N, C-alpha and C positions, 0 to 999 in steps of 0.2 A: 504494500500500500504506500502511496505517496501523499505527503502532507505539505502543502504550500505555506509560505509565511502568511501571517495575519489570521490564520485559522485557529479557532479555540478548540481545545479538547479537555475533557474532564466532566464533572457532574454538576448539574444545576437543578435545584429543587423545583424551580418554576415549571420546567417542562418534564422533569423526571428522567431525562436522558443522560446516560453515561457515554460520552464520546471517547472511543478508543481507536487505536490503530490495529489492523490485522493484516498479516502478510498474505501474499498470493500463495496458492498451493504449490506452484512451481513457476519458473520464469516464463513458461508458455501457457500457463493456466491461471487466469485471474480469479478462480474460485477461492473461497475463504480458506486460508492456510492454518497452520498449527501455531504460529507465533503471534502473540498479542502484546500490546504496549499500552499501559493504562496508568491512571493515577490511583494509588492506594490511599484510601481515605481513613483507614483505621489508624489509631494512635496519632502520629504526627505525619502529615502527608508527604509522599514521595512517589516518584515514577518507578514502575516495575515492568520488566519484560518477562513473559512466560513462554516456555515451550510446552504447549499443552497445559497441564496443570502444574508443571515444575517451574519454580522461580529460577530464572536464568541470569538476570542482571537487574540492578537497581541503581537509581541515580544518587541515592542518599537524600537526606531531607533538605528542605529549602532553607537557605541561610539568611535570607533577606534580599539577596541579589542574584543567587544562582543555586544550583543543586550542589551539595557538598561533595558528591562523588563525580562531578564533571569539572575538573580544573580548567579546561579550555573555555568554559562558558563564562562570558562576562557581559555586563550591561552596556559597556562603553566602547564596544568594538563594532559589531554588526547589528546585534539585535536590541530591540526595545521590548523587554520582557515584562509582561503583566501577570503576576501570580495572585490569585484570590483564594483565601481560605477562611470561610465562615460557615455557620450552620446551614446557610442556604446555598452555598456554592463552593466547590473546590475545583479550580480550573487554572489553566495556563494558556497564555496567548503569546506567540512569538511574532512581534512586529519587526520591521527593519528600519534602521536609522536613515539609510539612504535609499530612496525610492528606486534608484537605478539598479540596485542590487537585487537580483532574482535568486531566491534559494528554494530548496525543497528538501524534505526529510523523507527517507525511504526506509521501510522496514522489510527486509527480504526474508525468504523462506529458510535461510540457514541460521537465523537468530542474530543478525547484525543490523544495527541501526546506523544509518549513514546520513551525513549532511553534504549536499552538493550546492555549488553556485554556478550560475550560467556565465561562461566566458564568451563575451560578445565577439572578441577578435577571432578566436578559433572556432566559434559556434559549436561549443560542446559543454557538457556538464563536467565540472571539476570537483572531485571529492576533497573535502578539507577536514572531515572529522568522522570517526566511527566508534562504536562501542558494541560489545566489550572490546577493550584494547589489548589486554594481556591476561595471564592466568589469574592475577589478583582481582580482576574485574568479575570473574565468574562467581556467582553467588555462593557465599559460605565456603569458599575454596579451602580455607584452613580450619573448618569445623567450629564447634561451639567454643567460645572464649579464646579463640586463636586470632592472630592478625597476619596479614600478608604484606610483605615488603619486597617489591620486584627488584629493588636495587641491592638486596642482601648480598654480602660477599660470600656467604655460605652457598653450597650447591642447592639448598632448599630455601624456598621463599617464605615458608611458614614458620611462625614462632608462637609461643603461648603469651598471652597478655601477662603483665607483671602480677606475681602472686599466684600464677597458675602453672601447671605442669601437664605434659602429655598424658592422656587417659590410658593409652596403650603405647608405651615407648617403642616397642618392637615395630609397630606400624609406622611411627614417625621416622624411625631409622631407615625404613624402606621407602621414605618420602611419600607416605600416605597419611594425611592429617585429617581425614574425614571423620574420625572418631572424636576429634576435638581435645579440649583441655579441661582440667578440673582444679579446684582450689588445692594449694599445697598444704595449708593449715586452716581448715575450716573453723576450728575452735577459737583461733586467735582473732577472728573478726568479730566486731561488736563487743569489745571489752573496754572501750573508752580510750584505748591507746593507739588506735589505727588512724589513718589519714588518707589522703588522696594523691596518687601519682598522676602527674600531668603529662599526657601524651600529646605531642604537637603534630600538626599537619596530617590529620587522619580523616578518613571517611568514617563518621561515627557509625556504630552498629545499627542494625535494622530498627527503625522507630515505630514499627507497627503495633508494638505492645508497650510503649513507654507511657509514663504518666506525664501529662503536660499541664503546666501552669504558666500562662503568659503574663502574669501580673506580679512576679517577684524578680528580684535581681539575681545575678549569678552567685553572689555571696550568700543570699538567703537560700538559694537552691542547695548550696553545699551544706548548710546547717540542717536543712530539711532531710537531706539524704543521710547525714551523719546520725540523726535521731531515729532513723528507720533501719533496723537490722537487716531487712530484706533488700535494701537499696545497695546495689553493687557499683553504680557509676552515675555520673550526671554530666550534663553539657548545657551550653546556652542554646536556646531555641533559634533565635535570630541573632547570630553574632556579627552579621554584616548589614544590619538594617540601618537606614538613614538616621534613626534616632539613637544609634549605638546598640550594644548588645542588650538583649532583653529576653525574657522568658526562661523557662526551666524545663529540661527533659531529664527524667530519672529512669534508670533501668533496674528491674527487679527480676533476677534469674539469669539465664544464659544469654550471652551477647553473641550475635551472629553477624558475619560479613563485615569485619573491620579491616581496613587497609591503611597504609601510609602513602604519602606523596612527598616528592622532593620540594614542592612548593604547593600552595593552596591548602585545601583541607581546613580543619578547624581543631580547636583544643578540646580534649576529652579527658575527664577526670575519673580515675579508676580507684576504687576503694582497696587499700592494701593494709597489711598489718604493720606493726612498728618496725620489725626487722627489714621488711621490704621497703618501707618508707625511707629508712635511713640511706638506702642506696640512691634515692631520688632527690632528697632535699638538698638544695644548694647548687645542684648542677643541671637540673632540668632534663636529665638524661631520659631517654626512652627505654632504658633497660639494657642497651647494648654494652655499656661500660661494664655492668655487672656480669653480663654473659661473657665478655672478653676476659675478665679476671678469672672467672670460673674455668673457662677453656684453657687459659694459660696454666692454671694450677693443675688441671687434669692432665694436660700435656706433659708437665714435669713429672707427675706421679706415674703416668703410663710409661714414660721414657725410663725412669728408674726401675719400674717393674720389669720392663722388657730386658734391660741390661742384666738384672738379677736372674731372670728366667734363662737368658742366653748362657750365662755363666754356669747356672745349675744344670741345664740340659747338656751342655758341652762336657761337664765333669761326669755326669751320669752316663752319657754315651760312651765315654772312654772306659768307664769301669764296668759297663754292662754290654760291651760290644757283642758278646756271644749269647746274650740272653734273648729269649723270645719276646717279641713285641706284644703289647696288650691286645686283647681280642676284640675290642670294640672302639668305635670312634667316640670322642668326647663331645658333649653338647656345647661347650663354651669355646669362644674364639681364643681364649688365653689359657686353656687347659694344657698341661704338660703332655697329656696323652697324644694330642695332635702331633707334637714334634716327633714322638717315637713312631707313630704310624707313617708320617712322611718319610722318616728315615728308612722304614721298611720298604717304601715305594722306590727308593733310589736304585738305579742300576749301577751297582758298585763298580762294575768293570768299565763303565764309561763316565762315571761321575754325574749322571743325569738325575734330576729330581723333578717330580711332578709339581708344577706351580700351584699355589694355594691362592684362590681369588678371594677378595673381600666381598662380603654380602652387598655392600653399597655399590660396588662396581657392577655386579651382576644386575642389581635392581635398576640402576640407571640404564644399563645396556638394553634391558627388556622392557623399558618404560613401565617399571614397577609391576612386572609380570602381568601386563595388560592382556585382555582377551584378544585384542587385535594381533598381538605377538604370539599367540598360542598356535603351535603347529599341530598338536594332537596330544594324545595321552595313551599310556599303556599300563601294565601292571605295576610299574615302578611309580608312575605319577605323570603329571603333565610335562610337555616339552615346549619350550619357548624359543623363538628366534630373538637374537640380540645383536647389537652392533656396539663394539667397544669404541672408546674414544679415538683410537687410531684408525677407525674405519673397518676393522676386521669383523666379519660376520661370524657369529657363533650360534650353536644350538645348546640350550641349557635344559638338562634333565633334572627335574625337581622332585625329590622324594616326598610323596604325599603321606600325610599322617594316617590316612585310611588305606594306604597301599597294601596289596596282598604280599608284596615283597617288603623286606625290611633292611635293618642295618647290616646283616651278614651279606646280603646280596649287593648292597651299596659298596661295602668294604671290598668284597670279592671283585667287583667290576673295576674299582679304582686300581687295585693292586695288580690285576691281570693285564688290563689293557695298557697300563702305563709301561709295561715291560715289552710290549709287542709293537713292531713296526713292519707294516707290509702294505703294499699298494691296495690290496683288497680287504683291508681292515680299517674301520673308522678310526680316525686319529683323535685321541683325547688331548685337550689343551690344559686341563687342570681340574680342580675340584674346589668345593667350598664347604666347610664345616664350621658354622657360626650360629650362635644362639641355638634354636631348634631346627635350623635349616641345614639340609644336606643336599648338595647339588653336584652334578657332573657337567663339565663344560667341554663340548666337542667342536670339531670343525663343522661348519654349516654346509649341508649338501642340498642344493636347490631343488633337485628332482624328487624329493620325498623318498618313499620306500617302494620296493619292487611290487608289493601287492597293489599299490595305487595304480600301476600301469597294467599289470597282468589281469586283474579281476574286474576292470572297468572297461566296458566295450568302447567308449569314446576315446580312451587313452591307449587301449591295447593296439589299436591300428597303427600307432606310432612306432610300435616295436616290430620291425620287420625281422626276418630270420637272421641276418648277419648280426643285428644287435642282440637278439636273444642268445645266439651262440656265444657272443663275446661275454654276455652276462653269466651264462652257465660256466664257461671256462674260468672266468674271474672268480666266481664263488668257489669253484673246485680248487683253484690255486690258493685261495685264502684258507680253506679248510685244511689243505695239505700242509700249509705253513704251521697251522695250529698243532696238527698231529705229529709232524715230523721235522720240519725245518727250523722251528724256533728252538731256543735253548730249553724251553719248557714244553712238555707234551700236554696239550690242553684239549679237553672235551667240552665242546660248547654247550650241548644239551638243550638248546632252544633255537636251533636253526630253522627259520621259517621265512616266508616271503616278507612279512612286516619287519623282520630284523635284518633285512638286506637293504641298505640305502644306496641311492644312485647320485653320482655327482653330475656336474653340468655336461660331461661327456658320456654320460650313461655308464660309467665305470662302477661296478658293484663294490660295496664295502660292507663287510659283515659287522654288525653292531650288537649291543646288548649282551654283555658278558657276565651279567649278574648271577646266572645259574651255572656258570662254567666251573669245571674242576681241573686241577692240576694233577698229572700223573708223574711220579718220579721214577728215575732209573729205568728198569725194564718193565714197569707195571703197564699192563694193557687193559685192565678192567677194574671196576669198583662196584660197590653195592651201597644202597641207601634205603632207609625206611621212610624217607621223605621224597616221594616222587614229585618232581616239579617240571614244568614245561608246558607244551601245548599238545593236546590230544589231536591226532591226525598226522602229526609229525614225529611222535614218539615211536621208537622201535618196540616190538612186542615184549622183548625180554626186560626192557626198562619199565614200560607202562604196567606190566603185570607182576614182575618179580623184583623190580628195583635195581636190576643189574644194568650197568652202562659201561661202554667201552668206545674205542674209536669207531666201531661198527654202528654204534647208536647214531653218531653224526652222519655216517654213510647212509643210513636209512633215511634220515631227515633230508639229506641232499638228494636222494632218489625221488622223494616226494616232490621236492622243489623242481627237479627236471621235468617231471610229468606235468606239473602245474604250468610251467613256463611254455612247454610245447603245446599244450592244449588250451591254455587260457582259462582253465577251470579250477575251482577249489576242490581240494581232496575231501573236505568235510561235507560237501554237498551230496545229495542223493541222486543217483543216476539210474532211472528206470528200475529194474529189479536188483541192481547192484547195491552193495553196502556203501561204497564210496568210489572215488575216482580210481584208486588203485585197482579195485576189483573190476570196475568197468573196463579199464584198459586191458587188464589181464584176460577178461572174457573175450574182448575183441582180438587180442593177440592170439589166443588159442584158435580162433576162427579164421585167422589170417586177414582180419578186417581192421587192424589197428590204425591204418592210414586214414580211416574215416574220422578219427577224433582229432586230427591235426587242426590247429586253429585256422579257420578259413580267413580270418581278418589279416593274416600275414600276406595274403595274395599268392596264388600258386606260382607266379613268375618270380617271386623273390627267394625261393628256396629250392634246394635239391632234395627231393623226397627221400632219397636213400640216406642222406645225412641226417634228416629229421628222424627217420625211422631208427637210425643208429642211436640217436639220443634217447628215444623211447626205450630201446633195447637196454641201454646202459641204466636208465632209470629203473627198469624192472629188475635188473641184476642187483641194484642197490637196495631194493625193498623186499628181497627174499626173506622168508620167515626166519630161517636159521642164520645167526650172526656169522658163523664160519663160512657160509656160502656167499656172503657179500664180498665184493672186492674192497681193498683198502683204497685210500684216496690217491696214492701214487699210481695205482693201476687205473683208477678212474681218469686221472689227468692224462695218462699215457693213451688210453682208449679214445678220449676226446680229441687228442692231437694227431691221431693216425687213422687214416681211413682204410688202409690195406691190411686189415687184421681180421681174423675170424673170432667172433665173440661166442662164448659158451651160451647155451640155451638157458634162459632164466627158469628157476624153479618157482613153485607156488609162492606167491607173495603173502605177507602177513595180513591179518585182520580181514580175511576174505571168506574163510570157512571156519573150521575150528582151529584151535592152536594147540600144537604139541608142547607140553610144558617140560622144562628142565631137560631139554635135549642136550646132552654133553658131547662135545666134539673138541678136537684139538689138532695141533700140528699145522701143516701148510696145505692149503688147497692147491690142487694141480690143475685148476681150470683157468688160471689167469695168465696173460701174456708176460707179466713180470711177477717175481716172487712176492708173497704177502704173508705176514705173520698172522696166524689164525687167532681166534678169540676163544679161549676155553672158559667154560662156565663152571667154576669151582666154588666151593664154599668159602666165603670171605667174611671179614668182620663188617657188620653194619655200621654205617657212620652217617652223621648229618652233614649238611653242606657247610664247609668251613673254608674261608679264604686262606691261602697259604702264602 
C-alpha cells in the first residue's frame, strides 16, 4: 500500500474508523496482504507493524516531535508532522514543509516500510528511509529485559539491562537471546536502598502497558515509581515537547524491545539495587564500564586457569604416557578429560591432532543452528551446513539428547575417522565438546548422500552408468582401505546408501563411523550382544547371532551394488519376493535379471554385460554363508577386470530360511585372488567400545 503526504491515519471517535496501512499480497497482486501498519492506542500511543498477528516492528512512543524509535525523523527537515492524542482521536498526519517536494510511504509484502521522494530531474522515485533497518529494529530481538546495541564491539548485539542476567546462559552463549533476562537479586529491590540507573539515547521499551500521567514532572515521576515496589522503570512522556519535558511513563513487569542509538533516543531510568547503582552514579555509564571490568577480570582468571591446566596436563601426560585414556568425553569445555581424549586422537607417528572447535565458532558458522542451515538428520542427530569465517564450508553433526546413539558412538567416530585418510572416506575437520554439546565437524559435500540420487526418480536420471560404476568402484576402494590398507582393520557395520556422501564431482565418500569396530592383529571377526545398524543391510550372521567380520561389510556392499544398479531399495517389497535381494535372485535363476536394470540410465549409456557383471558381483557379496562371500580385495579386482570368469552365486540370505551356526573355515577356492575365510567360532561377547 502507498500513502501520500498530507494523508491522516489513525483512529477518530467521530467516524469510528481506524485508518491503517496494509501491504499488497505480492508485487503483482494488489489484494490485501499479510503486513499491516497501525497506531497502537493502548497505554501510550505508538506505531506498530504486524506480520499477520506477530508484532514485527514499532516506532517507539511519541516524544513531542517524533517517534522515539525513528532517529531520522525530524520536524524541521521535510515534514510538518501533526500528532493528536486525546480521548476522541489518536492520529498522525505527515505534511511537507515545501510544496514542491513529493513523497510517498510504501508498505511492501516483505515487512518493510519505505519513504520515497520524487526526483524531478531523473523522473524517478528515490528511497531515503526504510524500517526495520537492522537486527535491533526487529521487535523484542533481545527478549524480555534485554536491550540491543548494533554498535556493540562484542560479536553479539544483545545484553541484559542493568540489574538483570540471562535467563538461560547457554542460549545466550549460542547468540540466542529470545528467552530474555531476569533480575539478578530480586530480594534487594524495594528495600529503600535502591535507585535508578540512567540509560541514555535509547528507544524506550514497549509502552502498550505503561501507566501514564501527563500532569506530573519527571522528578515527581521518579518519586512515584520509587514508592511502588512493582515499578521497574520510568521515563518522560514528552521529553521533546515545545513546553519542555512533561508527563510520566512507568513500567511494571517485563520490559520489551529496548535498543540504543549513537544519537537521538531518549533517557530511560531503570530501577536497580544499591550495588548496581554504585556502578552508575557519577559516571552516567550505560553499564559497559562494569561489563568491561568484569570481562577483564574473567580474562585474567581464565588465563591463569589455562596456564595451570596446561602445566598439570603436561606433567600428567608425561607420567601416564602408557596409561589408558578415560572412557568417556567430559561435558565441560575446561575439563581435564578432554585433553586426554584429544591426546588419544593424535596420530603419534605423524604428530597430527584433531582440532577442537569452540561452540561459539560453530554457532556463528551455522547461524545459531538455524532451520535454514539444516541439511537433514539421522540416528546421531541433526546435520547443519556452516560457513567458517575464512569462507570454508563445513557440515556439523550435532549429537541430539534424544539420539538413539550416544557418547560411545560419538567417541568411537571421532577416534576412528581422525586416524583415516582416503579419497573415498569423508574427511573430519574437528570436533566440539563444550557444555552439553557434542559435535563433529566434517568437510561439506554439496551433492548430499547417495540415497538422495538412487531412490528418487527425478534425480536418478542424472546418474548414468559411467557415474554409477565410478561410485561402486569408489565405495569398494574405501571399504578395502578400511579392511586392509589402513594401519587399523576397521569394520564399518553400517554401510548403506545414506552413509555414502557425494562431492561436487560425484566422488563417493563413506561416512558415519559411529558403529565401527577396530580389529587388531590377525583378528577377523567379533561378536556382540548389542546388534546395531540398519536392517536390510545387515548380514544374517550379524543380525541374528551378533557375529560380525569383514564379510559383514561385504554383505552390506553387495546390497549397495544391487540398489545402485536397479535404483530400488532393498527394504521395499517386490511382488511375491521378500525384498530386492530375493527379487533379483529369483530373476537371476530364471535368466531374466537384465529386466531389473534401471531403465532411467538409458540403454545407450551402458554395456549390458558390464551391468550384469555388477549384479553378479552383488549376488556373490550377499550369499548366506560368510565364507562364500569374496573379500573386498577380490571385489575390487573383479570390478576392475572384465576378462575373468566369476563363480556362480549361491543362495542369498534372508530369502528362504536361514541355516544357523554354519561353521566353515580356511580359504575359499572360488575367487580369482586369495581371500582369508571367516570362521564362526565361539568368542567373548562384548559391547561397542571405541579403541
